[in-house]
Backbone as JSON Lines, residues from 0, in Angstrom:
{"i":0,"aa":"M","n":[20.94,4.15,11.03],"ca":[19.58,3.87,10.76],"c":[19.09,4.03,9.31]}
{"i":1,"aa":"K","n":[19.57,4.94,8.68],"ca":[19.24,5.28,7.35],"c":[19.42,4.24,6.43]}
{"i":2,"aa":"E","n":[20.53,3.53,6.56],"ca":[20.72,2.23,5.78],"c":[19.67,1.19,5.87]}
{"i":3,"aa":"Y","n":[18.88,1.17,6.91],"ca":[17.83,-0.03,7.06],"c":[16.52,0.59,6.59]}
{"i":4,"aa":"A","n":[16.26,1.83,6.29],"ca":[15.19,2.42,5.97],"c":[14.44,1.65,4.8]}
{"i":5,"aa":"P","n":[15.18,1.34,3.57],"ca":[14.51,0.59,2.58],"c":[14.1,-0.81,3.03]}
{"i":6,"aa":"A","n":[14.73,-1.49,3.7],"ca":[14.41,-2.69,4.16],"c":[13.32,-2.74,5.14]}
{"i":7,"aa":"M","n":[13.21,-1.64,5.92],"ca":[12.1,-1.58,6.91],"c":[10.75,-1.36,6.12]}
{"i":8,"aa":"T","n":[11.01,-0.52,5.07],"ca":[9.85,-0.01,4.16],"c":[9.23,-1.31,3.61]}
{"i":9,"aa":"V","n":[10.22,-2.19,2.88],"ca":[9.69,-3.5,2.24],"c":[8.96,-4.22,3.32]}
{"i":10,"aa":"I","n":[9.59,-4.35,4.44],"ca":[8.83,-5.26,5.43],"c":[7.53,-4.81,5.96]}
{"i":11,"aa":"A","n":[7.46,-3.5,6.11],"ca":[6.22,-2.76,6.45],"c":[5.05,-3.08,5.37]}
{"i":12,"aa":"I","n":[5.49,-2.89,4.18],"ca":[4.51,-3.03,3.05],"c":[4.09,-4.49,2.97]}
{"i":13,"aa":"G","n":[5.09,-5.35,3.34],"ca":[4.79,-7.03,3.27],"c":[3.91,-7.25,4.35]}
{"i":14,"aa":"I","n":[4.08,-6.67,5.55],"ca":[3.13,-7.01,6.62],"c":[1.73,-6.48,6.31]}
{"i":15,"aa":"A","n":[1.67,-5.31,5.88],"ca":[0.52,-4.85,5.51],"c":[-0.35,-5.59,4.41]}
{"i":16,"aa":"G","n":[0.52,-5.98,3.41],"ca":[-0.08,-7.03,2.41],"c":[-0.59,-8.24,3.02]}
{"i":17,"aa":"F","n":[0.08,-8.72,3.93],"ca":[-0.22,-10.01,4.59],"c":[-1.37,-9.7,5.37]}
{"i":18,"aa":"L","n":[-1.57,-8.78,6.22],"ca":[-2.76,-8.5,6.8],"c":[-3.98,-8.18,5.98]}
{"i":19,"aa":"L","n":[-3.83,-7.49,4.98],"ca":[-4.88,-7.35,4.08],"c":[-5.37,-8.61,3.47]}
{"i":20,"aa":"Y","n":[-4.55,-9.51,3.08],"ca":[-4.58,-10.69,2.55],"c":[-5.59,-11.55,3.61]}
{"i":21,"aa":"R","n":[-5.04,-11.53,4.83],"ca":[-5.78,-12.27,5.8],"c":[-7.22,-11.81,6.04]}
{"i":22,"aa":"A","n":[-7.38,-10.41,5.92],"ca":[-8.74,-9.92,6.31],"c":[-9.7,-10.07,5.16]}
{"i":23,"aa":"L","n":[-9.22,-10.09,3.88],"ca":[-10.14,-10.48,2.69],"c":[-9.66,-11.8,2.13]}
{"i":24,"aa":"G","n":[-9.03,-12.66,2.67],"ca":[-8.71,-13.89,2.02],"c":[-9.93,-14.72,1.91]}
{"i":25,"aa":"R","n":[-11.04,-14.62,2.63],"ca":[-12.12,-15.66,2.51],"c":[-13.11,-15.08,1.35]}
{"i":26,"aa":"Y","n":[-12.64,-13.98,0.84],"ca":[-13.8,-13.39,-0.16],"c":[-12.92,-13.56,-1.53]}
{"i":27,"aa":"S","n":[-13.45,-13.76,-2.59],"ca":[-12.95,-13.73,-4.0],"c":[-12.86,-12.12,-4.4]}
{"i":28,"aa":"F","n":[-12.07,-12.02,-5.34],"ca":[-11.93,-10.65,-5.95],"c":[-13.3,-10.28,-6.71]}
{"i":29,"aa":"D","n":[-13.88,-11.18,-7.22],"ca":[-15.27,-10.78,-7.83],"c":[-16.26,-10.37,-6.82]}
{"i":30,"aa":"E","n":[-16.22,-11.13,-5.62],"ca":[-17.12,-10.78,-4.63],"c":[-16.96,-9.3,-3.92]}
{"i":31,"aa":"V","n":[-15.72,-8.97,-3.96],"ca":[-15.22,-7.66,-3.4],"c":[-15.68,-6.66,-4.38]}
{"i":32,"aa":"V","n":[-15.48,-7.17,-5.59],"ca":[-15.97,-5.81,-6.67],"c":[-17.53,-5.73,-6.74]}
{"i":33,"aa":"S","n":[-18.28,-6.79,-6.58],"ca":[-19.51,-6.72,-6.68],"c":[-20.11,-6.11,-5.59]}
{"i":34,"aa":"S","n":[-19.57,-6.19,-4.39],"ca":[-19.94,-5.57,-3.18],"c":[-19.84,-4.21,-3.4]}
{"i":35,"aa":"V","n":[-18.67,-3.76,-3.83],"ca":[-18.44,-2.27,-4.08],"c":[-19.37,-1.62,-5.15]}
{"i":36,"aa":"A","n":[-19.76,-2.6,-6.2],"ca":[-20.48,-2.14,-7.3],"c":[-21.95,-1.95,-6.8]}
{"i":37,"aa":"M","n":[-22.38,-2.5,-5.82],"ca":[-23.67,-2.57,-5.27],"c":[-23.92,-1.14,-4.58]}
{"i":38,"aa":"V","n":[-23.12,-0.59,-4.09],"ca":[-23.05,0.69,-3.36],"c":[-23.2,1.75,-4.57]}
{"i":39,"aa":"P","n":[-24.3,2.62,-4.25],"ca":[-24.4,3.74,-5.53],"c":[-23.39,4.61,-5.48]}
{"i":40,"aa":"W","n":[-22.91,5.01,-6.71],"ca":[-21.7,5.72,-6.79],"c":[-21.79,7.07,-6.14]}
{"i":41,"aa":"T","n":[-22.98,7.67,-5.98],"ca":[-23.19,8.88,-5.25],"c":[-22.83,8.82,-3.89]}
{"i":42,"aa":"R","n":[-23.01,7.57,-3.06],"ca":[-22.73,7.48,-1.92],"c":[-21.06,7.19,-1.77]}
{"i":43,"aa":"L","n":[-20.59,6.69,-2.78],"ca":[-19.1,6.59,-2.68],"c":[-18.5,7.71,-2.87]}
{"i":44,"aa":"L","n":[-18.91,8.62,-3.82],"ca":[-18.38,10.18,-4.01],"c":[-18.6,10.95,-2.8]}
{"i":45,"aa":"M","n":[-19.87,10.79,-1.99],"ca":[-20.06,11.42,-0.93],"c":[-19.02,10.98,0.16]}
{"i":46,"aa":"A","n":[-18.99,9.63,0.29],"ca":[-18.08,9.2,1.33],"c":[-16.61,9.79,1.12]}
{"i":47,"aa":"G","n":[-16.04,9.86,-0.2],"ca":[-14.89,10.29,-0.56],"c":[-14.66,11.86,-0.14]}
{"i":48,"aa":"G","n":[-15.8,12.38,-0.52],"ca":[-15.9,13.89,-0.22],"c":[-15.83,14.32,1.18]}
{"i":49,"aa":"F","n":[-16.4,13.56,1.94],"ca":[-16.51,13.81,3.55],"c":[-15.12,13.33,4.19]}
{"i":50,"aa":"A","n":[-14.5,12.35,3.67],"ca":[-13.15,12.08,4.07],"c":[-12.09,13.04,3.83]}
{"i":51,"aa":"A","n":[-12.24,13.62,2.59],"ca":[-11.4,14.7,2.11],"c":[-11.69,16.0,2.99]}
{"i":52,"aa":"A","n":[-12.9,16.33,3.32],"ca":[-13.08,17.5,4.14],"c":[-12.78,17.14,5.56]}
{"i":53,"aa":"S","n":[-12.81,16.08,5.96],"ca":[-12.28,15.76,7.45],"c":[-10.81,15.99,7.49]}
{"i":54,"aa":"Y","n":[-10.27,15.4,6.37],"ca":[-8.79,15.72,6.62],"c":[-8.28,17.14,6.42]}
{"i":55,"aa":"A","n":[-9.18,17.88,5.52],"ca":[-8.9,19.2,5.38],"c":[-9.15,20.04,6.66]}
{"i":56,"aa":"C","n":[-10.18,19.79,7.46],"ca":[-10.19,20.34,8.82],"c":[-9.09,19.91,9.76]}
{"i":57,"aa":"L","n":[-8.74,18.7,9.72],"ca":[-7.66,18.35,10.6],"c":[-6.32,18.83,10.22]}
{"i":58,"aa":"T","n":[-6.19,19.16,8.93],"ca":[-4.78,19.7,8.56],"c":[-4.92,21.31,8.9]}
{"i":59,"aa":"G","n":[-6.25,21.87,9.03],"ca":[-6.56,23.11,9.5],"c":[-6.11,23.2,10.91]}
{"i":60,"aa":"F","n":[-6.47,22.3,11.76],"ca":[-6.34,22.28,13.23],"c":[-4.62,22.38,13.23]}
{"i":61,"aa":"D","n":[-3.93,21.56,12.68],"ca":[-2.52,21.68,12.72],"c":[-1.77,22.96,12.28]}
{"i":62,"aa":"A","n":[-2.38,23.52,11.11],"ca":[-1.99,24.84,10.81],"c":[-2.2,25.8,11.93]}
{"i":63,"aa":"L","n":[-3.37,25.83,12.63],"ca":[-3.59,26.79,13.72],"c":[-2.71,26.38,15.01]}
{"i":64,"aa":"G","n":[-2.49,25.03,15.2],"ca":[-1.48,24.85,16.26],"c":[-0.19,25.19,15.99]}
{"i":65,"aa":"V","n":[0.36,25.28,14.88],"ca":[1.59,25.75,14.6],"c":[1.61,27.28,14.76]}
{"i":66,"aa":"R","n":[0.67,27.91,14.5],"ca":[0.49,29.43,14.83],"c":[0.48,29.66,16.24]}
{"i":67,"aa":"Y","n":[-0.2,28.68,16.98],"ca":[-0.35,28.75,18.44],"c":[1.03,28.7,19.0]}
{"i":68,"aa":"A","n":[1.79,27.89,18.56],"ca":[3.21,27.51,18.97],"c":[4.04,28.71,18.76]}
{"i":69,"aa":"G","n":[3.64,29.67,18.0],"ca":[4.38,30.89,17.8],"c":[5.32,30.59,16.55]}
{"i":70,"aa":"R","n":[4.92,29.77,15.7],"ca":[5.74,29.43,14.48],"c":[5.09,29.69,13.14]}
{"i":71,"aa":"S","n":[5.9,29.72,12.16],"ca":[5.18,29.79,10.85],"c":[5.79,28.78,9.9]}
{"i":72,"aa":"L","n":[5.08,27.99,9.34],"ca":[5.38,26.96,8.42],"c":[4.41,26.97,7.21]}
{"i":73,"aa":"P","n":[4.91,26.76,6.04],"ca":[4.09,26.71,4.82],"c":[3.07,25.72,5.0]}
{"i":74,"aa":"Y","n":[1.75,26.01,4.58],"ca":[0.49,25.14,4.82],"c":[0.87,23.72,4.08]}
{"i":75,"aa":"R","n":[1.49,23.73,3.07],"ca":[1.85,22.51,2.38],"c":[2.63,21.52,3.15]}
{"i":76,"aa":"K","n":[3.5,21.99,3.9],"ca":[4.31,21.3,5.0],"c":[3.51,20.76,6.31]}
{"i":77,"aa":"V","n":[2.81,21.75,6.55],"ca":[1.78,21.43,7.65],"c":[0.81,20.39,7.39]}
{"i":78,"aa":"A","n":[0.3,20.41,6.19],"ca":[-0.73,19.57,5.79],"c":[0.0,18.18,5.51]}
{"i":79,"aa":"L","n":[1.24,18.14,5.01],"ca":[1.89,16.85,4.77],"c":[2.16,16.11,6.23]}
{"i":80,"aa":"A","n":[2.69,16.75,7.03],"ca":[2.92,16.26,8.59],"c":[1.59,15.73,9.01]}
{"i":81,"aa":"S","n":[0.52,16.65,9.03],"ca":[-0.62,16.27,9.53],"c":[-1.31,15.1,8.88]}
{"i":82,"aa":"F","n":[-1.39,14.96,7.58],"ca":[-2.07,13.87,7.14],"c":[-1.31,12.54,7.23]}
{"i":83,"aa":"T","n":[-0.02,12.62,7.17],"ca":[0.71,11.46,7.34],"c":[0.77,10.97,8.84]}
{"i":84,"aa":"A","n":[0.77,11.96,9.68],"ca":[0.59,11.62,11.21],"c":[-0.73,11.17,11.49]}
{"i":85,"aa":"L","n":[-1.81,11.58,10.94],"ca":[-2.99,11.16,11.31],"c":[-3.41,9.96,10.62]}
{"i":86,"aa":"S","n":[-3.04,9.72,9.36],"ca":[-3.34,8.38,8.73],"c":[-2.38,7.26,9.36]}
{"i":87,"aa":"I","n":[-1.39,7.44,9.92],"ca":[-0.51,6.32,10.55],"c":[-1.27,6.25,11.87]}
{"i":88,"aa":"G","n":[-1.4,7.32,12.68],"ca":[-1.86,7.21,14.0],"c":[-3.26,6.65,14.15]}
{"i":89,"aa":"H","n":[-4.11,6.81,13.11],"ca":[-5.35,6.26,13.41],"c":[-5.31,4.85,13.08]}
{"i":90,"aa":"N","n":[-4.47,4.27,12.04],"ca":[-4.42,3.07,11.6],"c":[-3.7,2.08,12.69]}
{"i":91,"aa":"L","n":[-2.66,2.68,13.29],"ca":[-1.84,1.89,14.36],"c":[-2.62,1.95,15.59]}
{"i":92,"aa":"G","n":[-3.28,2.75,15.85],"ca":[-4.04,3.02,17.23],"c":[-3.1,3.77,18.23]}
{"i":93,"aa":"F","n":[-3.67,4.15,19.28],"ca":[-2.95,4.98,20.19],"c":[-2.74,6.4,19.48]}
{"i":94,"aa":"A","n":[-3.71,6.99,18.89],"ca":[-3.3,8.11,17.83],"c":[-2.61,9.36,18.62]}
{"i":95,"aa":"A","n":[-2.9,9.47,19.69],"ca":[-2.4,10.73,20.36],"c":[-0.71,10.22,20.38]}
{"i":96,"aa":"L","n":[-0.37,9.21,20.68],"ca":[1.17,8.88,20.78],"c":[1.69,8.6,19.52]}
{"i":97,"aa":"S","n":[1.23,7.79,18.69],"ca":[1.68,7.43,17.47],"c":[1.81,8.7,16.37]}
{"i":98,"aa":"S","n":[0.67,9.33,16.24],"ca":[0.5,10.6,15.51],"c":[1.5,11.57,15.99]}
{"i":99,"aa":"G","n":[1.59,11.71,17.43],"ca":[2.56,12.55,17.88],"c":[3.87,12.39,17.5]}
{"i":100,"aa":"A","n":[4.42,11.11,17.53],"ca":[5.69,10.75,17.17],"c":[6.08,11.14,15.69]}
{"i":101,"aa":"V","n":[5.14,10.9,14.82],"ca":[5.25,11.24,13.5],"c":[5.24,12.86,13.34]}
{"i":102,"aa":"R","n":[4.42,13.46,14.01],"ca":[4.54,14.86,13.81],"c":[5.87,15.45,14.44]}
{"i":103,"aa":"Y","n":[6.41,14.98,15.52],"ca":[7.7,15.38,15.91],"c":[8.74,15.09,15.0]}
{"i":104,"aa":"R","n":[8.64,14.01,14.29],"ca":[9.76,13.69,13.29],"c":[9.66,14.74,12.21]}
{"i":105,"aa":"F","n":[8.5,15.03,11.77],"ca":[8.31,16.22,10.62],"c":[8.83,17.43,11.33]}
{"i":106,"aa":"H","n":[8.15,17.86,12.13],"ca":[8.47,19.27,12.78],"c":[9.78,19.43,13.23]}
{"i":107,"aa":"S","n":[10.36,18.47,13.86],"ca":[11.72,18.73,14.3],"c":[12.56,18.88,13.2]}
{"i":108,"aa":"R","n":[12.44,18.11,12.16],"ca":[13.39,18.43,10.83],"c":[13.08,19.7,10.41]}
{"i":109,"aa":"W","n":[11.97,20.42,10.58],"ca":[11.9,21.78,9.97],"c":[12.21,22.86,10.99]}
{"i":110,"aa":"G","n":[12.98,22.48,12.07],"ca":[13.47,23.42,13.06],"c":[12.44,23.79,14.25]}
{"i":111,"aa":"L","n":[11.47,23.16,14.51],"ca":[10.73,23.2,15.67],"c":[11.26,22.57,16.94]}
{"i":112,"aa":"A","n":[11.18,23.18,18.0],"ca":[11.52,22.64,19.34],"c":[10.65,21.62,19.93]}
{"i":113,"aa":"P","n":[11.08,20.79,20.65],"ca":[10.23,19.61,21.15],"c":[8.86,20.39,21.9]}
{"i":114,"aa":"I","n":[9.23,21.33,22.61],"ca":[8.07,22.01,23.38],"c":[7.01,22.72,22.53]}
{"i":115,"aa":"E","n":[7.55,23.12,21.13],"ca":[6.59,23.64,20.25],"c":[5.78,22.54,19.57]}
{"i":116,"aa":"V","n":[6.53,21.15,19.19],"ca":[5.57,20.21,18.95],"c":[4.55,19.75,19.9]}
{"i":117,"aa":"A","n":[5.02,19.67,21.0],"ca":[4.06,19.36,22.14],"c":[2.8,20.22,22.21]}
{"i":118,"aa":"Q","n":[3.06,21.76,21.94],"ca":[2.15,22.74,21.94],"c":[1.02,22.32,20.71]}
{"i":119,"aa":"I","n":[1.67,21.99,19.56],"ca":[0.77,21.58,18.45],"c":[0.06,20.55,18.76]}
{"i":120,"aa":"I","n":[0.63,19.28,19.16],"ca":[-0.06,18.12,19.57],"c":[-1.37,18.25,20.52]}
{"i":121,"aa":"V","n":[-0.91,19.22,21.66],"ca":[-2.02,19.51,22.68],"c":[-3.09,20.26,22.03]}
{"i":122,"aa":"F","n":[-2.87,21.27,21.18],"ca":[-3.65,22.19,20.59],"c":[-4.73,21.48,19.74]}
{"i":123,"aa":"C","n":[-3.85,20.47,18.93],"ca":[-4.8,19.64,18.0],"c":[-5.79,18.77,18.7]}
{"i":124,"aa":"G","n":[-5.45,18.17,19.87],"ca":[-6.26,17.36,20.59],"c":[-7.26,18.0,21.33]}
{"i":125,"aa":"A","n":[-7.16,19.13,21.75],"ca":[-8.03,20.0,22.15],"c":[-9.26,20.55,21.31]}
{"i":126,"aa":"T","n":[-8.6,20.84,20.04],"ca":[-9.75,21.5,19.09],"c":[-10.5,20.1,18.67]}
{"i":127,"aa":"V","n":[-9.97,18.89,18.47],"ca":[-10.67,17.8,18.37],"c":[-11.85,17.56,19.26]}
{"i":128,"aa":"L","n":[-11.36,17.62,20.61],"ca":[-12.21,17.18,21.66],"c":[-13.32,18.2,21.74]}
{"i":129,"aa":"L","n":[-12.96,19.55,21.51],"ca":[-14.17,20.85,21.46],"c":[-14.91,20.34,20.51]}
{"i":130,"aa":"G","n":[-14.56,20.17,19.23],"ca":[-15.57,19.82,18.07],"c":[-16.39,18.64,18.43]}
{"i":131,"aa":"L","n":[-15.75,17.46,19.13],"ca":[-16.78,16.34,19.38],"c":[-17.79,16.77,20.38]}
{"i":132,"aa":"L","n":[-17.32,17.54,21.44],"ca":[-18.41,17.89,22.34],"c":[-19.39,18.79,21.71]}
{"i":133,"aa":"I","n":[-19.11,19.72,20.89],"ca":[-20.04,20.56,20.24],"c":[-20.9,19.65,19.28]}
{"i":134,"aa":"L","n":[-20.31,18.8,18.75],"ca":[-21.26,17.82,17.79],"c":[-22.19,16.89,18.52]}
{"i":135,"aa":"G","n":[-21.57,16.38,19.74],"ca":[-22.4,15.58,20.63],"c":[-23.5,16.33,21.4]}
{"i":136,"aa":"G","n":[-23.32,17.65,21.66],"ca":[-24.27,18.46,22.21],"c":[-25.26,18.81,21.43]}
{"i":137,"aa":"T","n":[-24.92,19.18,20.12],"ca":[-25.87,19.52,18.91],"c":[-26.72,18.33,18.78]}
{"i":138,"aa":"A","n":[-26.08,17.17,18.71],"ca":[-26.91,15.85,18.53],"c":[-28.07,15.78,19.44]}
{"i":139,"aa":"L","n":[-27.61,16.09,20.65],"ca":[-28.63,15.78,21.96],"c":[-29.69,16.81,21.81]}
{"i":140,"aa":"L","n":[-29.44,18.09,21.37],"ca":[-30.28,19.07,21.38],"c":[-31.38,18.83,20.28]}
{"i":141,"aa":"L","n":[-30.73,18.38,19.0],"ca":[-31.64,18.09,17.93],"c":[-32.58,16.79,18.23]}
{"i":142,"aa":"H","n":[-32.06,15.82,18.9],"ca":[-32.68,14.51,19.01],"c":[-32.73,14.15,20.38]}
{"i":143,"aa":"P","n":[-33.23,14.74,21.38],"ca":[-33.19,14.49,22.86],"c":[-33.43,13.08,23.26]}
{"i":144,"aa":"G","n":[-34.39,12.53,22.72],"ca":[-34.82,11.1,23.17],"c":[-33.72,10.04,22.65]}
{"i":145,"aa":"S","n":[-32.84,10.52,21.93],"ca":[-31.89,9.39,21.65],"c":[-30.79,9.28,22.66]}
{"i":146,"aa":"R","n":[-30.76,10.11,23.77],"ca":[-29.81,9.87,24.72],"c":[-30.25,8.73,25.61]}
{"i":147,"aa":"S","n":[-31.66,8.39,25.74],"ca":[-31.91,7.41,26.56],"c":[-31.58,5.86,26.03]}
{"i":148,"aa":"R","n":[-31.42,5.82,24.75],"ca":[-31.05,4.43,24.05],"c":[-29.51,4.23,24.18]}
{"i":149,"aa":"R","n":[-29.1,3.05,24.43],"ca":[-27.59,2.74,24.58],"c":[-27.44,2.43,22.9]}
{"i":150,"aa":"P","n":[-26.16,2.7,22.77],"ca":[-25.7,2.14,21.31],"c":[-25.81,0.74,21.32]}
{"i":151,"aa":"G","n":[-26.23,0.14,20.25],"ca":[-26.39,-1.2,20.0],"c":[-27.62,-1.85,20.72]}
{"i":152,"aa":"S","n":[-28.5,-1.04,21.41],"ca":[-29.76,-1.82,22.13],"c":[-30.64,-1.98,21.08]}
{"i":153,"aa":"L","n":[-31.57,-3.04,21.33],"ca":[-32.66,-3.41,20.42],"c":[-34.01,-2.56,20.61]}
{"i":154,"aa":"E","n":[-33.85,-1.73,21.52],"ca":[-35.26,-1.05,21.66],"c":[-35.43,-0.06,20.61]}
{"i":155,"aa":"E","n":[-36.65,0.07,20.11],"ca":[-36.94,1.06,18.97],"c":[-37.03,2.39,19.45]}
{"i":156,"aa":"P","n":[-36.68,3.36,18.65],"ca":[-36.61,4.75,19.03],"c":[-37.93,5.33,19.31]}
């Protein structure tokens, strides 16, 4: 399998490039650059900062999950596995399965048993679910009238 890794990497990059070309093919390079240039740089910086903070929180969930499983790994390893798994998982879809497979690949090489990797995956899923429930509940408490509107409805708030 290792002898096919370079070819599979080239194929994956080629497919990604083709899909990117299809998605952006109807726009010229100048149109893309001018669209990005119209966004205030402060918003771009804030978006980048919030994305970085999100990944920092998610790698923290993984670090806690490793401790929950009764193991100890350096944070840099946990962060690498977490960032890679989440990036691939959320872009491929079926994040619980695809990111779980990536996590398993990393963690099993570092000596964790399959049950320990499963504990990490379930722990991370539970912490994300708990965070979403708290965020949703807080939003409903702060803006109680918003629950009566359906997303995408045309009625005014």
